[in-house]
N, C-alpha and C positions, 0 to 999 in steps of 0.2 A: 703587371698581371698577364699582359699579352706575351711577355717573354717566357712565362711559365707554361703557356698553352701547349707548345710542341712537346715539352717534357711530360706534361700530364697526359697528352694524347698517346705518347709512347708507352706510358705506364699502363693506361687502360688497354692498349693493344696487347701488351705483354701478359696482362692478367687474363684477357679473353683467350689468347693463344694457349695458355696453360690449362684452360678448362676450369680453373679455380674461380672463386667469386670472393671479392673483398667487401667488407662492410664497415660502416661506422654507426654505432648504436648509441643514441642519446638516452642515457638512463633516466634522465629527469622527465622527458615527455614521451619516451617510448618510440620515437621515430627512428627508423633504420634506413640509412642511405647505402645503396648497393653500387658496387663498381665491378662490372663484368656482367656476363649473361646469366643472371640469376633465374630468369624465365626459362632458359634452356636447361639449366642444371636441375631445376625442380619441376620442369614441364608445366609452367604457368602461362596464362595469357598475358600477364603483365607483372612487372616488378611491384606494382601497387598492391598485389595480393598478399605480399609479405613486407609491406612498407612500415608496418607497426609491430611492436614486440608481441602484442596479444595475438595478432593474426599469425605471426611466425611460430610462436610457441604452441599454438593450437594444432599445428601440423606435426610437431615433434611428439613421438611416442612417450607415454607417461614415464617409463623408467628413464628414458633419455633426457626428458625435461628435468627430472630430479637430479640426474648427473650433471647437467649443464648448470643448474642453479648452485650445486655444491662447488663446481669448478669456479664459478663467478665469486662465490663467497670466499673460497680459499685464496683466489687471486687478489681480492680486495684486502684480505688480511695480511698476505705476505708480500704483495707487490710483484710477485713473479708471474711469468707468462703461464697461461693455462692451456691444457689440451684435453679434449675428450671426444668420444665418438658416440653417435646415437643414430637411430632410425627416424626418418622424416617422411611424411606422406606427401607424395607429389600430386600435381594437378590431375593426373590420370588415375588417381587413387591407388597407385602402386607405392611400395616402400623402397627407400634407398638408404644405404649407410653413408653417413657424413662424418668427416673428421673436422672438428672445429678447433682452431688454434687462435689465441688472441691475448690481449693485454688490457687490463682495466686501468683507466686514468682516474685519479682522485681529484675532487674539487678543493676549494680553499677550506671548506668545512671538514675535509677528511673523508667525506662520503664519495662513493663512485659516481662519476659524472659522465663518462664515456667509455665505450668498449670498442676497440678496433681489432678486427680479426679477419680470418680467411676460412672459407668453407671449401672442402674438397670431397668429391665423391670417392669412396674407397670400396665400392662393391667388388672390384676385381681382386683387391688384396684380401678382403674378407673371404671370398670364394677360394682363393689360393690357400688361405689358412685352414679353411674347412676341409679342403682336399688333403692337405698335409696331416690334419688330425685324423681323417678317415684312413689315410695310409698307415699312420703309426698304430692305429687300432686294429687293423686287419692285415692278414697275410696276403701279400700281393699275388702269390701263385694260386692259392685255393679259395681266397675270399673269406675264409674262416677267421675267427678272432686271432690276434697276435698273442704271444705268450703273456705280455704285460696285461692286456685286456682280459684274457682268460683268468689270470690270477685275481684281477678285481672281481670278476663274476663269481669266482670260487669263494672269495671272502664274503660276498653278499649271501651266497648259498649257505655257507657255514654259519653266518650270523643268524639267518632265518632258522636253520636246523637246530641250533642250540636254544634259541628263544622258544621255539614251538615244539621241540623234541621231534622234529620231522626227519626221518632217515633219508640218507642219500649216499651216493657212491661217486668216487672220482676214478676214472680209468686213464691209464697211460698206455697208449697204443704205439708200438714200434714196428715199422715195416722191416721184415727180415731181409738181410743181405742187400740193402739198398746201396751201400758203398761199393759192393762188388758189381752190382748192376751198372752203377755210374761209371766205374772204371772199365768195364767190359764193353758196354754199349753206348756210353757217352751221356752227357748231361741231359740232352733232350729226352732220351728214353727214360732216364731216372725221374725227370720231372713229370713225364706222362704217367709213371707209376704212382707218384704222389697224388696227382690230380684224380686218377682213377680210384684210388683208395678213398680220397676225400669224397668223391661222388657216391661211393657205396655206403660210406658212413651216413651221409645225408639220407639215403634211401632207407636204411635199416633202423635208424634211431627215431625217437619221437621228436615232434616239432618243438617241444619244450626243452629238449636236451641241448646243452651248449657245447659246441665243438670249437677247438682252437688248435693251431699248429704250434707246437712248443719247441721243436728242433727240426733239423733237416729231414729226418725220417720218422718223426714222432708227432702224434696228436694227443691232446688231452680232451676228455669228455666229462662233463658234469651231468650226473643223472640225479636230479632232485626227485624226491618222493619215491625212491627205489629202496625197498627193504633188503636187509642182508640176505634173506632167503632167496631173492631173485638175482643175486649177483652172478652166480655161475651160469644161469640161463642167459642173461644179458651178454656176458663175456663170450659164450659160445655163439650167440647170434652175431656178434661183431666179428669173430674169427671166420665164421662161414660167409659173412658179407664180403670181407676182404678178399676171400678166395674167388669171388665173382668178378673182381677187377680184371678187365681184359686189356692187355697192352701188347701191341705188335712191335716186334723188333725185326732186324734184318734176318734173324735166324728163326723167325716164327713167333708164336704167342709165348709170352713169358709167364710162368707160374708166379703168382703173388701170394704171399702169406704174411701174417703179422703175429706178434706176441703181445700179450696184454697183462699189465699189472694193475691191480685194483686195491683201493682202500675205502673202507666204509666210514661215513661220518654221521653223527658226531662222536661215535663210540671210540674210534681210534685216533682221530685228529681234531684239532680245534682251530688251526690256522691254515691259510692257503699254502704257505711255504712248507709247513709240516706235511700237508696232504700230497703235494707234488714230490717231496723228497721220499716219502714212504711208498708212493705209487711207483716211483723210479726204482726203488729197491725191489719191489715186487716184480716189476718188469725184468730187471736184471736176473732175478731168480727164475722167472719163466723162461728166459732165453737160455739159461744153463740146462734146462730140460730139453732143449731142442726148438726148432721152428714150430710155429702154429700152436703155441702153448699159452695157458692162462695161469696166473698165480694171484691169490688173494693175500694181501699184507697181513701176516699173522706170525710175528716173530717168535721163535723159540727162545729159551733162556740164553742159549749160546749166542744167537743172533742179536738179541737185545743187549747182551754184554758187548758185542762187537760194535753195535751202533753207539752205545754210550762211550766206548773208547774212541770211536771216530769223532764224536762231538767234542770230546776232550782235546783230541789232536787239533781239531779245527780251531778251537778257542786258543790253543797254544800258538798256532800259526798266526792267527789274527793279532794276538798280543805281540808276537815277535815283529810283525810288520809294522804295527802301530808304534812300538817302542824302539824300532831300529835295532832289534836284536838278531840281525842277519849278517852273515859274513861269507866269505869265499874261501874255499880250499883249492889248491892248484895241483894238477898232475901233469908231468911232462909228456910231450909227444916227441919221441926221439927218432933220429934218422936210423933206418934199419941197418946201415953199413957202419957208420961212425959211432952210433949210439949217443950222439950229441943232441941235446934238447933243441928242437926246432921251434916249438911254441908250447903253450900250456893251456890245458882245458880248465875252465873255471867251474867249480861245483858248489852249489849252494849248501849252506849249513845254517841252522838256527840254534840259539841257545836259550835256555829258560832262565828264570830269576836266580837260580843257584849256580848258573854258569855251565851247566851240562850241555855239551854240544850234540846235536842230533843230526845224523846223516840224512840225505835227501830221501832215501828209500823208506825211511820211517814215517815221513809225513807227506811227501809229494803225491803219491797215488790218492790219498784221502783228500788232499787239498784240491786235486783236479775234480774229484767227484762233488766237492762242496762249493765249487765255483770260485776258488781263490787263486787259480793258477795265473790269471792275467796280472793280478797285483804282484805275484811272485816274480813273473818274468820282467815286469817293469823295474822292480827293485834290483834284480840281478843285473839288468842292463845298466842301471845307474852305477852300481858298484864296479862293473867291468870297465865302463868308460872312465871312471875315476882312476882305476889302475893304469889304464892306457895313458891318461893325461899325466900321471905321476912319474912315468918312466918312458922316455921317447924311443927306447929300443925294444921293449917287451912286446911280444905278439901273443894274443890270447884268443881262445875259442870259448863259445858259450852255447848252451842248448836253449831251444825255444819250443814251447808247446804248440799244438795244432791251433788252439784258440787264438793265440797271439799273432798268428800269421794273418788273421783277419781283423786284428785290433788296430785301428788307426792311431790310437794314442801311443802305442809302442813304436810305430814307425815315426811319428812326430817327435818323440823323445830322441830317437837316434838321429833324425834329420837335423834337429836343433843343434846337437853337439857337432855333427859332421860339417854343418854349414860354416861354422866359424873355425873348425879345426879339421880340415879334410884329411890330414895325415892319419887321424885315428882310424878311419875306415880301412885304410890299407894294412893296418895291423890287427884287424878284427876278423874272425871267422865265426859265422853263425851256423849252427848245426840243426837241421830239421830231420825228423824221423821219417822212415819210409811210410809209416801209417798216416802221417800228416799228409803226405803226397797223395795217398790213396783216397783220402776223404774228399778232396776237391782239387783235382789236378790243375784246372784253369786258374783257380784262385791262388794256388801255390806258385804257379808260373809267374803270375803278376807280382807276387810278393818277392820272389827270387830276383825278378827283373829290377824291382825297386832297390833291392840291396846292391845288386851288381852295378847299377847306375851310380851309386854312391862310392863304389870301389870296395865294398865289403866282399870277402870271400864266403862261399857257401859250401857246406858239406852235407851229404846225405848220410844220416846215422842209421845203424842197424841194417845195412844193406845186405840183402839176401834173405831176410826174415819174412818179407812180404811178397807182393805180387807186382812190383813195379816193372812195367815193360821197358824195353830198351828204347823204344820210341819216346816214352816219357822221359827217360834219362837225357835224351838229346834235346827235348823241348825245354827241360828245366834249366839247362845252362849252368849246372853246378860245377864246382872245381874239384871236389874231393868226395870219395865214397869211403865210409867206415864200414868194414866188413863185420857183420854181426858176430859178437863174441861167442855165441853158442857153437859156431864152427871152429873158432880159434882154440878154445879150451880143450877140444878133443882131437886136435891135429895128430898128436903123438900116437894115439891108440886107434883112431877110426880112419880107415882108408877113404870112406865116403866124404868125411870132412876135408881131407887133403884134396880130393877131386874137386869138391865144391870151391874151395879157396883158390885153387889154381885156375879153375874156369872163370870165376868172378874176376880174378886179376887179369886174365886174358881179355875179357870183355871190357874191363875198365881201360886197358891199354888201347883197345880198338877205338874207344870213344875219347881218348886223350885225357882221361881223368887220373888224378893222383889217388893213391890208396893208403888207408890207415887200418891196421889191425888192432882191435882192442882186446882186453883180457889176456895179455901176454904175461904169463906168470912164471915161465921157466926159460932157462937159456936154450934148452932144446927146441922149444917152440919158436923162440926168436930166430934161431939159426934156420929152421925150416922156412919161415916166412921170408927171411932174407933171400934164401935160394929161390923162392917162388917169384921174387921181384917186388914184394910189397915195399912201398916207399917209406912208411913211418909206422912206429910201434908204440902202443900205450898199454901199460899194465903194471902190476905190482913188482914185476921183475926189475923195472926201471925206476920205480918210485911210487909210493902210495900218495893219495891226496893229502896235502898238508897246508896249514895256514901260512907257513913260511914262504916268503918270496925268494926262492932259491936262486933266482937270476941276480939277486942283489948281494948274495954271499960272496965275499972275496975269494978269488980263485976260480969261480964258476964262470966268469965273463968269457974266458977263452974257450969254454966248452959249448957255448951257444952258437948255433948256425947263423950266418949273416942273413939280413932281411930278404935278399933275393933267393934264399932257399926255402922260404915259407911255402908250404904246399899250395899249389895253384899259381905261384909266381915263377917258379923255376921251370925251365924248359927241358924237355927230354925225359925219358924214363930211366930208372936204374938198370944197370946191366947185370948179366949173370943169372938170368932166370932159367927155369927148367925148359926143356924143349916144348914147343907149342902143343896145346891140348888137341887131341885128335878131333877132327870136325864132327864125327858122329856123336862123341861124348859132349862136345860143346853144344850141339843142337839139342841134345837131350836136356841139358841143364837150362838152356834158353827156354825150352818148352815149359819147364817147371816154373821159371820166373815170369813168363809171359802169360797173362790170363787169357782165357778163351775169348776170341773175338778181337783181341788187340792186334795191331798191325806190327 
């Protein structure tokens, strides 16, 4: 026995150091023997205060005691360890959360004879969980409900409205031109605008109205007990309140306006999803009328037909994704001089149950509105990676939506493949649009950096159609710019298009970026682009998108450029371009591309 004393002393010391308390509970006589500082854990004068089961259970809150008894009964039935948590009243009359883990031992009769377990205080973890729950339920910037919690509140409001025939309104409020404010003045100023609008909404609406932030520049408001006749008055009140939002920038006070879409319930909608979708349609219609406008959801026969068509397309896309009725078509990107394919762009197609193939333009815009684009992007990525794995020589490009640049699951999927097969990254190019960059430049920079770290090439699509400043181009660290097709298609007949393309090429050269021209449909346009120094060409003149893997067709292998000529990997620009663009004209075009306030 004396030989065990040092080991037992060490065990007691370890339990005390951990802050936990071990116990042995004799089920037959109710006696509990404690190991560790139970007095400190429960703030008791002596361990004798809980030395018996009755005295211990008297301190456990009623619900917790019931849970503990159920855990004991389940443990006795299965022989497995039990674990439960409950609140217990301490000696100073305060409550603390306890995690109780243990094992029941059965006697010779098969009945429980002893319980051995450990108690641990979990107040800190419960508080952390509560903080996490509060964080998920509320918008961090404004303190209003998150989109998910607002949807729950809207469901409750709709249920009450239907049951008691009580009228209500859901408003979708969009801050006008917030993306432009963000790009011009920076993220901090844009966030100050959001906070200022949030503050004015609090001031102008009733205490019973529920406000949530549903998107970067949008708020949702639930107006219970609001009859249809009062909607226009309330909307005007909101529009006037937003104009009172005062935000200072380096250029002075910024004017702030919003647009409002409204839908009445229960007349027009019965579910939260339906209410949010229809209010979003009303907001979109209000924005078409200009800034600081309001629109009530009230579809015409033509709009209703469009909505039904959109819902049908949505169902078709969901079915295609679920049943794997998705495929890729491939279009070559050719060297402007040799006309040899350098790589291929992958374009999504879906097909219905009859085998009819639908191009992206017929479903992708609707899928983006209906929240399906992330699933589409993940599916396309899987298909593209499969193609890269199937042929060690092919080089492919794919488009990605703005939403997927902030989707961790998309990056995780790519990382998982590249981790085991890093050579895939070197043969992949990801194209992001200029509008994606404008939505959140800092987030896009982080996304591009993550791709570049893996070895993936990055292209900026539709270059010249937006307001990306050249400072942003440098910060992004992209490899290639694709000149917007609207300029390319009109090269032969419009001098302004030729000026624009030459100037964009000049700037791309200055930044060390490769260039691709899309929508090349004639030999004449291809020759003009070659003379301007454009590196690569894409368009029907060189091949329409096709499901055939033309790089596998016999005789085509010698037409494909070697890997070191993939845009972004080869060094030096093509020769033979036009004389340099005059500085005055270059400055003019730069001013068009650079938003006010950008550096």
